[in-house]
C-alpha positions as CSV (number, residue, x, y, z in Angstrom):
1,M,1.9,14.1,20.5
2,Q,1.1,17.5,22.1
3,F,-1.3,17.9,19.2
4,E,-3.1,14.6,19.5
5,Q,-6.5,16.3,19.5
6,E,-5.6,18.2,16.3
7,M,-4.6,14.9,14.7
8,N,-7.9,13.3,15.8
9,D,-9.8,16.2,14.2
10,V,-7.9,15.8,11.0
11,A,-8.5,12.0,10.9
12,N,-12.2,12.5,11.5
13,K,-12.4,14.9,8.6
14,L,-10.5,12.6,6.3
15,Q,-12.8,9.7,7.3
16,A,-15.8,11.8,6.5
17,L,-14.4,12.2,3.0
18,G,-14.1,8.5,2.6
19,Y,-10.4,7.9,3.5
20,E,-9.1,5.3,5.8
21,T,-6.6,6.6,8.3
22,E,-3.9,5.5,10.8
23,K,-2.8,7.7,13.6
24,P,0.3,7.6,15.9
25,N,-0.2,5.5,19.0
26,S,-1.6,7.8,21.7
27,V,0.4,6.0,24.4
28,E,3.5,7.6,23.0
29,G,2.6,10.9,24.4
30,H,2.6,9.5,28.0
31,A,5.2,6.8,27.8
32,Y,8.4,8.6,28.8
33,G,8.5,9.0,32.6
34,E,11.1,11.1,34.4
35,S,12.4,8.0,36.2
36,Q,13.3,6.1,33.1
37,N,17.0,5.9,32.1
38,L,18.2,6.6,28.5
39,D,18.3,2.9,27.6
40,E,14.7,2.4,28.6
41,I,13.6,5.5,26.7
42,A,15.5,4.2,23.6
43,D,13.7,0.9,23.8
44,L,10.4,2.5,24.0
45,K,11.2,5.0,21.2
46,Q,12.4,2.2,18.9
47,G,9.1,0.4,19.4
48,F,7.1,3.4,18.4
49,I,9.3,4.1,15.4
50,R,8.7,0.5,14.2
51,E,5.0,0.9,14.8
52,H,4.9,4.2,12.8
53,F,6.8,2.7,9.9
54,A,4.6,-0.4,9.8
55,K,1.6,1.9,9.4
56,I,3.3,3.8,6.6
57,D,4.1,0.4,4.9
58,Q,0.3,0.0,4.4
59,S,-0.5,3.5,3.4
60,E,-0.6,5.5,0.2
61,G,0.5,8.7,1.7
62,I,1.1,10.6,5.0
63,L,-0.3,13.8,6.3
64,I,1.8,15.9,8.7
65,V,-0.2,17.9,11.2
66,N,2.5,20.6,11.6
67,C,1.1,23.0,14.2
68,D,3.1,25.9,15.6
69,K,5.5,24.8,18.3
70,K,8.6,26.2,20.1
71,G,7.9,29.5,18.5
72,I,8.2,28.0,15.0
73,A,5.4,28.2,12.5
74,G,4.6,24.9,10.9
75,Y,7.0,23.0,13.2
76,I,8.3,19.6,12.0
77,G,10.4,17.7,14.6
78,G,12.9,14.9,14.3
79,N,10.5,12.0,14.6
80,T,8.2,13.4,12.0
81,L,11.2,14.2,9.6
82,M,12.1,10.5,9.9
83,E,8.6,9.4,8.9
84,M,8.5,11.8,6.0
85,T,11.8,10.4,4.8
86,Y,10.6,6.9,5.1
87,A,7.5,7.7,3.1
88,F,9.5,9.7,0.5
89,A,11.8,6.6,0.0
90,Q,8.7,4.6,-0.9
91,G,7.4,7.2,-3.4
92,L,4.3,7.9,-1.2
93,D,2.4,11.2,-1.2
94,I,3.5,13.6,1.5
95,Y,1.1,16.3,2.7
96,T,1.5,19.0,5.4
97,L,-1.5,20.7,6.9
98,Y,0.3,24.0,7.1
99,D,3.2,25.8,5.4
100,L,6.7,24.4,5.9
101,P,8.9,25.7,8.7
102,N,11.8,28.0,7.9
103,D,13.4,28.2,11.3
104,V,14.8,24.7,11.5
105,T,18.2,23.5,10.4
106,Y,16.8,20.9,8.1
107,A,14.4,23.2,6.2
108,N,16.1,22.4,2.9
109,E,15.7,18.7,3.5
110,I,12.0,19.1,4.1
111,D,11.7,21.3,1.0
112,A,13.5,18.7,-1.1
113,M,10.8,16.1,-0.4
114,M,8.3,18.5,-2.1
115,P,5.4,17.9,0.3
116,I,1.9,19.1,-0.8
117,I,0.8,21.9,1.4
118,L,-2.9,22.0,2.3
119,D,-3.0,25.5,3.7
120,G,-5.0,24.2,6.7
121,N,-7.8,22.8,4.5
122,I,-8.3,19.0,4.4
123,N,-10.5,19.4,1.3
124,N,-7.4,20.4,-0.6
125,L,-6.1,16.8,-0.1
126,D,-9.3,15.4,-1.6
127,K,-9.0,17.8,-4.5
128,H,-5.5,16.7,-5.2
129,V,-6.4,13.0,-5.1
130,K,-9.4,13.5,-7.4
131,Q,-7.3,15.1,-10.1
132,L,-4.8,12.1,-10.3
133,P,-5.0,9.6,-13.2
134,I,-7.7,7.1,-12.8
135,V,-7.1,3.3,-12.8
136,Y,-10.0,1.0,-13.3
137,I,-9.3,-2.4,-11.6
138,S,-10.9,-5.7,-12.2
139,S,-11.4,-6.3,-8.4
140,K,-12.8,-4.5,-5.4
141,S,-10.2,-6.2,-3.1
142,P,-8.8,-3.5,-0.7
143,I,-5.5,-5.3,-0.7
144,K,-5.2,-5.2,-4.5
145,H,-6.2,-1.5,-4.5
146,T,-3.6,-0.6,-1.9
147,A,-0.9,-2.7,-3.7
148,I,-1.6,-1.0,-7.0
149,N,-1.6,2.5,-5.4
150,R,1.7,1.8,-3.6
151,G,3.4,-0.1,-6.4
152,L,2.6,2.6,-9.0
153,R,3.6,5.4,-6.7
154,K,6.9,3.6,-6.1
155,A,7.4,3.6,-9.9
156,G,6.6,7.3,-9.9
157,L,3.0,7.4,-10.9
158,A,0.5,8.5,-8.3
159,V,-3.1,7.4,-9.1
160,Q,-6.6,7.0,-7.8
161,T,-8.3,3.6,-8.2
162,I,-11.8,2.5,-8.9
163,G,-12.7,-1.2,-8.6
164,F,-15.3,-3.4,-10.4
165,K,-16.3,-6.9,-9.5
166,V,-15.7,-9.4,-12.4
167,E,-15.1,-13.1,-12.6
168,S,-11.9,-14.9,-13.5
169,N,-13.7,-18.1,-14.7
170,V,-10.9,-20.2,-13.2
171,S,-10.7,-21.9,-9.8
172,E,-10.6,-19.8,-6.6
173,Q,-7.0,-20.9,-6.1
174,P,-5.3,-21.3,-9.6
175,Q,-2.9,-24.3,-9.4
176,T,-0.7,-23.5,-12.3
177,I,0.9,-20.5,-14.0
178,D,-1.2,-21.3,-17.1
179,E,-4.5,-21.2,-15.0
180,T,-3.4,-18.0,-13.3
181,Y,-2.5,-16.4,-16.6
182,S,-5.9,-17.4,-18.1
183,G,-7.7,-16.0,-15.0
184,A,-5.9,-12.7,-15.4
185,L,-6.9,-12.5,-19.1
186,N,-10.5,-13.4,-18.4
187,R,-10.7,-10.8,-15.6
188,H,-9.2,-8.1,-17.8
189,R,-11.6,-8.9,-20.8
190,A,-14.5,-8.9,-18.4
191,L,-13.5,-5.5,-17.0
192,K,-13.3,-3.9,-20.4
193,T,-16.6,-5.5,-21.5
194,Q,-18.3,-4.2,-18.3
195,L,-16.9,-0.7,-18.8
196,G,-18.2,-0.4,-22.4
197,E,-17.5,3.1,-23.5
198,K,-16.4,4.3,-20.1
199,H,-12.7,5.2,-20.2
200,A,-9.9,5.6,-17.7
201,D,-6.3,6.5,-17.9
202,F,-5.3,2.9,-17.1
203,Y,-6.8,-0.5,-16.6
204,M,-5.3,-3.1,-14.3
205,T,-5.8,-6.7,-13.3
206,I,-4.0,-8.9,-10.7
207,E,-4.5,-12.6,-10.5
208,S,-2.7,-14.7,-7.9
209,G,-2.1,-18.4,-8.0
210,L,0.3,-21.3,-7.3
211,S,2.8,-22.8,-9.7
212,S,5.2,-25.7,-9.6
213,M,8.7,-24.5,-10.4
214,H,11.0,-27.6,-9.7
215,K,10.4,-31.2,-8.9
216,N,12.4,-30.9,-5.7
217,H,10.2,-28.1,-4.3
218,N,6.6,-27.5,-3.3
219,V,4.6,-25.0,-5.3
220,F,5.4,-21.3,-5.3
221,G,3.2,-18.3,-5.2
222,C,2.8,-16.5,-8.5
223,T,1.1,-13.3,-9.7
224,V,0.0,-12.3,-13.2
225,I,-0.4,-8.5,-13.6
226,I,-1.9,-6.7,-16.6
227,I,-1.3,-2.9,-17.0
228,E,-3.0,-1.3,-19.9
229,K,-2.7,2.4,-20.7
230,F,-5.7,3.8,-22.5
231,G,-5.0,3.6,-26.3
232,Q,-2.0,1.3,-25.9
233,D,-1.5,-2.5,-25.9
234,P,-1.5,-4.1,-22.4
235,K,1.7,-5.0,-20.7
236,I,1.5,-8.5,-19.0
237,G,4.0,-9.5,-16.3
238,I,4.6,-12.7,-14.3
239,D,6.0,-12.6,-10.8
240,V,7.0,-15.6,-8.8
241,D,7.5,-15.2,-5.0
242,I,8.2,-17.8,-2.3
243,E,7.7,-21.5,-1.8
244,M,4.5,-22.4,0.0
245,P,4.4,-24.9,2.9
246,A,3.0,-28.3,1.8
247,E,0.9,-28.6,5.0
248,M,-1.1,-25.7,3.7
249,T,-1.2,-26.4,0.0
250,D,-2.2,-30.0,0.5
251,K,-5.5,-28.7,1.8
252,I,-6.2,-26.8,-1.4
253,P,-8.8,-27.4,-2.9
254,A,-9.6,-30.6,-1.0
255,I,-10.7,-28.8,2.2
256,Y,-10.5,-25.1,1.4
257,P,-11.1,-23.3,-1.9
258,D,-8.0,-21.1,-1.5
259,M,-5.2,-20.2,0.9
260,G,-7.0,-17.1,2.1
261,I,-10.0,-19.1,3.4
262,L,-7.6,-21.6,5.0
263,V,-5.9,-19.0,7.2
264,Q,-9.2,-17.4,8.1
265,Q,-10.6,-20.8,9.2
266,E,-7.5,-22.3,10.8
267,F,-5.7,-19.2,12.2
268,G,-8.5,-16.8,12.7
269,S,-7.1,-14.3,10.3
270,K,-9.2,-11.2,9.4
271,L,-7.5,-11.0,6.0
272,K,-7.2,-13.6,3.3
273,D,-3.5,-13.5,3.6
274,P,-1.4,-16.6,4.2
275,Y,2.1,-15.1,4.0
276,P,2.5,-13.8,7.6
277,Y,1.8,-17.3,8.9
278,F,4.8,-18.9,7.3
279,T,7.2,-16.0,7.1
280,N,7.3,-15.0,10.8
281,N,5.2,-12.0,10.0
282,Q,7.8,-10.6,7.7
283,L,5.9,-10.8,4.5
284,T,2.3,-9.9,3.6
285,R,0.2,-10.5,0.5
286,L,0.1,-6.7,0.1
287,K,3.9,-6.4,0.0
288,I,4.2,-9.3,-2.4
289,M,1.8,-7.8,-4.8
290,E,3.1,-4.3,-4.4
291,E,6.6,-5.4,-5.4
292,A,5.3,-7.4,-8.3
293,I,3.4,-4.3,-9.6
294,Y,6.4,-2.1,-9.1
295,R,8.6,-4.4,-11.2
296,I,6.1,-4.5,-14.1
297,A,5.3,-0.8,-13.8
298,I,8.9,0.3,-14.3
299,Q,9.0,-1.7,-17.5
300,S,5.7,-0.2,-18.6
301,F,6.7,3.4,-17.9
302,P,10.5,3.5,-18.5
303,N,10.5,7.3,-18.7
304,K,8.7,7.8,-15.3
305,V,10.7,5.8,-12.8
306,T,10.8,8.5,-10.1
307,K,8.6,11.3,-9.0
């Protein structure tokens, strides 16, 4: 946090290139007073660690602003090493602004994560992203784009995504697996029709809905995913997640067209995401879709499971 201004400058440059950014909490640089005992410091530190990890959980990559410190060029400290490791475990892109440090005992561990070194030039990050395989998606939903980026990266395939608005020609909240499946097929066909002769490396569609699984239970969330590599037949996967609360689904579509609108209207949610409201904030729609995409992707690309 000694280099907060440098991080702000980097974030501004990334935003000017069109990227969304998250930064460490600036409070952390001023949180540890001399009068605090070790337990108090540990509690504070744990909170910041969880906050950092939560931001990584919604990102496609991390950029380490590794300025010189303690007489070491490109210094990377213990906190940052933890965050790099956390991102590495999820298959995310890891960038460092400057060359890697040699004079630290964990230099080999940093090297093993094979970060992309930007040589002090943020434009090199943009150049790297722009040369990745292109995925055309039948949606402009930010959640779907992030889920696809993260799910494919976890499966070992880093991509860039471009979205197109198309219609599913089913209800806003599909009520059966058959309707969800039809909506996915309709979206995918509409995407390919809209594209015409324009080609990408991959085409993808995600359609979410509800489905009854057993007479003793309320409906469950379900997702149909289509992954099509250019020149190959599409791979279609079905994922079923968790049981939905009846007090929510009973209002669909009688009062609200879908669960997303329900939580926006009744809970003031900024996102169309019902999952946090009945999982004690432990699950999100992004995480549900990301895991579903990962599971179908590792079947679609059996020879490319890891980076």
